[in-house]
C-alpha positions as CSV (number, residue, x, y, z in Angstrom):
1,M,-22.2,63.8,-27.5
2,T,-24.8,66.5,-26.2
3,S,-28.4,65.7,-26.3
4,T,-29.1,68.4,-29.3
5,L,-27.8,65.6,-31.5
6,G,-31.2,63.9,-31.0
7,N,-33.2,67.2,-31.6
8,R,-31.0,67.8,-34.7
9,F,-32.4,64.5,-36.5
10,A,-36.1,64.7,-35.4
11,A,-39.1,63.5,-37.4
12,S,-39.2,66.3,-39.8
13,N,-35.6,65.5,-40.9
14,A,-35.7,61.9,-40.5
15,L,-37.6,60.7,-43.3
16,G,-35.8,62.7,-45.9
17,Y,-32.4,62.2,-44.5
18,D,-31.1,59.5,-47.0
19,A,-32.1,61.4,-49.8
20,R,-30.4,64.5,-48.9
21,I,-27.3,63.3,-47.6
22,V,-26.0,61.8,-50.7
23,N,-26.0,64.8,-52.7
24,L,-24.4,66.9,-49.8
25,V,-21.3,64.7,-49.1
26,P,-18.8,64.1,-51.8
27,G,-18.1,60.6,-52.3
28,Y,-21.0,59.4,-49.7
29,V,-21.7,56.1,-51.5
30,E,-18.1,55.4,-51.9
31,L,-17.1,56.3,-48.3
32,H,-19.5,53.7,-47.1
33,E,-18.4,50.8,-49.7
34,I,-14.8,51.5,-48.7
35,S,-15.8,51.4,-45.1
36,A,-17.3,48.2,-45.6
37,A,-14.3,46.8,-47.3
38,V,-12.0,47.8,-44.6
39,L,-14.0,46.0,-42.1
40,A,-14.4,42.9,-44.1
41,A,-10.5,42.8,-44.5
42,R,-10.0,43.3,-40.6
43,L,-12.8,41.0,-39.3
44,P,-13.7,37.2,-39.3
45,E,-16.8,35.8,-40.3
46,R,-18.3,36.2,-36.9
47,A,-17.6,39.7,-35.2
48,R,-19.4,42.3,-33.1
49,V,-19.7,45.9,-34.8
50,L,-20.8,49.0,-33.0
51,V,-22.3,51.6,-35.3
52,V,-22.3,55.1,-33.7
53,G,-24.7,57.4,-34.9
54,A,-26.6,54.9,-36.5
55,G,-29.3,56.9,-37.9
56,T,-32.0,55.4,-40.3
57,G,-30.0,52.2,-40.3
58,T,-28.5,52.5,-43.9
59,E,-24.9,51.4,-43.1
60,T,-25.7,49.1,-40.3
61,L,-28.2,47.2,-42.5
62,A,-26.0,47.0,-45.5
63,L,-23.1,45.7,-43.3
64,A,-25.4,43.1,-41.8
65,Q,-26.8,41.8,-45.2
66,A,-23.2,41.7,-46.7
67,N,-22.0,39.9,-43.6
68,P,-24.9,37.6,-42.0
69,G,-22.3,36.3,-39.4
70,W,-21.7,39.6,-37.6
71,E,-23.7,41.1,-34.9
72,L,-24.6,44.8,-35.5
73,V,-25.3,47.1,-32.7
74,G,-26.4,50.8,-33.7
75,V,-26.8,53.4,-31.2
76,D,-28.3,56.9,-31.9
77,P,-29.9,59.5,-29.6
78,S,-32.9,60.1,-32.2
79,P,-35.9,58.2,-31.6
80,D,-37.3,59.3,-35.3
81,M,-34.1,58.2,-37.0
82,L,-34.2,54.7,-35.1
83,A,-37.8,54.3,-36.0
84,V,-37.0,54.5,-39.5
85,A,-33.9,52.0,-38.9
86,R,-36.0,49.6,-37.0
87,R,-38.8,49.4,-39.5
88,R,-36.3,48.8,-42.2
89,A,-34.5,46.0,-40.0
90,A,-37.9,44.3,-39.6
91,T,-38.8,44.5,-43.4
92,A,-35.3,42.9,-44.2
93,G,-35.8,40.3,-41.6
94,L,-32.3,40.8,-40.2
95,S,-32.0,38.9,-37.0
96,G,-28.2,40.0,-36.3
97,V,-29.1,43.7,-36.0
98,R,-30.0,45.6,-32.7
99,F,-30.5,49.2,-32.2
100,H,-30.5,51.3,-28.9
101,E,-31.8,54.8,-28.4
102,G,-29.2,57.0,-26.6
103,Y,-25.2,57.3,-26.4
104,V,-22.6,54.8,-26.4
105,D,-22.2,55.4,-22.5
106,D,-26.0,54.2,-22.4
107,L,-25.3,50.8,-24.0
108,P,-25.7,47.9,-21.6
109,S,-22.2,46.2,-20.6
110,G,-21.2,43.1,-22.4
111,E,-18.5,41.7,-24.6
112,P,-16.2,44.1,-26.4
113,F,-16.9,45.0,-29.8
114,D,-14.4,43.8,-32.8
115,A,-14.9,47.1,-34.7
116,A,-16.7,50.6,-34.5
117,V,-17.9,52.8,-37.1
118,S,-18.6,56.4,-36.8
119,L,-19.3,58.2,-40.0
120,L,-20.3,61.9,-40.4
121,V,-21.2,62.2,-36.5
122,M,-18.2,63.5,-34.6
123,H,-18.3,66.9,-36.6
124,F,-21.6,67.8,-34.7
125,V,-19.9,67.5,-31.2
126,A,-18.5,70.8,-29.9
127,G,-15.4,71.2,-28.2
128,H,-12.0,69.4,-28.0
129,D,-13.0,67.9,-24.7
130,A,-16.3,66.6,-25.8
131,K,-14.8,65.1,-28.8
132,R,-12.0,63.3,-26.6
133,D,-14.9,62.0,-24.5
134,Y,-16.8,60.8,-27.5
135,L,-13.8,58.9,-28.6
136,A,-13.0,57.6,-25.3
137,A,-16.4,56.3,-24.9
138,I,-15.9,54.3,-28.0
139,A,-12.5,53.1,-27.2
140,G,-13.9,51.8,-24.1
141,R,-16.2,49.5,-25.8
142,L,-13.7,47.9,-27.9
143,R,-11.3,45.1,-27.5
144,P,-7.3,46.2,-27.8
145,G,-6.4,46.3,-31.4
146,A,-9.8,46.8,-32.7
147,S,-10.6,49.4,-35.4
148,L,-12.6,52.4,-35.3
149,L,-13.6,53.9,-38.9
150,L,-14.1,57.7,-38.3
151,C,-15.2,59.9,-40.8
152,D,-16.0,63.8,-40.4
153,L,-15.7,67.1,-42.0
154,M,-12.2,68.3,-41.3
155,E,-10.6,71.8,-41.3
156,H,-11.3,73.4,-44.5
157,D,-11.3,76.7,-46.3
158,E,-13.6,78.6,-48.5
159,D,-12.0,76.8,-51.9
160,D,-13.2,73.6,-50.3
161,L,-16.8,74.9,-49.6
162,D,-16.8,76.2,-53.0
163,V,-16.1,72.5,-54.4
164,I,-18.7,71.0,-52.0
165,A,-21.4,73.4,-53.3
166,E,-20.5,72.8,-56.9
167,Y,-20.8,68.8,-56.2
168,A,-24.3,69.4,-54.5
169,A,-25.5,71.7,-57.4
170,A,-24.2,69.1,-60.0
171,R,-26.7,66.6,-58.3
172,G,-29.7,69.0,-58.3
173,V,-29.6,70.8,-55.0
174,A,-31.3,74.1,-55.6
175,P,-29.8,77.5,-55.1
176,E,-31.6,78.2,-51.7
177,G,-30.7,74.5,-50.7
178,L,-27.0,75.6,-51.5
179,A,-27.0,78.6,-49.4
180,A,-28.5,76.8,-46.3
181,M,-26.0,74.2,-46.7
182,R,-22.9,76.6,-46.7
183,E,-24.5,78.2,-43.8
184,R,-24.8,74.7,-41.8
185,L,-21.1,73.8,-42.8
186,Q,-19.9,77.0,-41.4
187,T,-22.0,77.2,-38.1
188,D,-23.3,73.6,-37.2
189,F,-20.3,71.7,-37.8
190,H,-17.0,71.5,-35.4
191,P,-14.1,70.5,-37.7
192,L,-10.7,69.3,-36.6
193,A,-7.4,69.9,-38.1
194,E,-5.7,66.6,-38.6
195,P,-3.2,66.8,-36.0
196,E,-5.7,67.6,-33.5
197,L,-7.4,64.4,-34.4
198,Q,-4.3,62.7,-33.7
199,T,-3.8,64.2,-30.2
200,L,-7.3,63.7,-29.1
201,G,-7.5,59.9,-30.5
202,A,-4.2,59.3,-28.4
203,A,-5.7,60.8,-25.3
204,A,-8.9,58.6,-25.9
205,G,-6.8,55.5,-26.4
206,F,-6.2,54.9,-30.0
207,A,-3.1,54.6,-32.2
208,A,-2.5,57.3,-34.8
209,P,-5.1,57.7,-37.5
210,R,-4.7,56.3,-40.8
211,P,-6.4,58.0,-43.6
212,F,-8.4,55.5,-46.2
213,F,-10.8,58.0,-47.9
214,R,-11.2,61.4,-48.7
215,G,-14.0,63.6,-50.4
216,V,-13.1,67.0,-50.4
217,S,-12.9,68.0,-46.8
218,F,-14.7,64.9,-45.6
219,V,-11.9,62.6,-44.3
220,A,-12.2,59.0,-43.4
221,N,-9.6,57.6,-40.8
222,E,-8.8,54.2,-39.2
223,L,-8.0,54.2,-35.6
224,R,-6.8,51.5,-33.9
225,R,-7.5,50.7,-30.1
226,S,-4.2,50.5,-28.3
């Protein structure tokens, strides 16, 4: 992941991120609910979970509150996003949650994680080699057989963009916001075709992806560490 990701979610974007994202990603709430269910089905009462691209901490804190025996480690390159996450964790009094500023490779060495989550992050990583390295960095932190839950905008067409725009409009996004969103989806995101994800995952050390959720072109897959 490049350093531009940290700039993308600077202070001007961090505070309003949670209010915006739920209107822009079809099934955003359901994605997180189903991801939590997949993790609960895979993990024991005590487990270590890595959250990549932790952002403002929404998914990290929700997982910690629902599973008090889990140790949650969130990593994100944006200090502004993590400032929000740390405040929220402190307010909730969650002792099993830690946040690290930086990237997966920056995490201190330690015992491997039992699972990892990367929701709506890798589609900002440009280039196949960089995506492979992103996945390999996560794989290197997981024990064999551990799951990575990965959701990104995948390869799409104009029809998909029309549906995503209608979804956002129905949730109250103004016309100027819809135009900006459509432009961002076409220029700022770097989607993969599903066969490409399988190839890159295998090169990084994962078994074939297993889809578990789709919101138009936002597709969630479970990848098992080989």
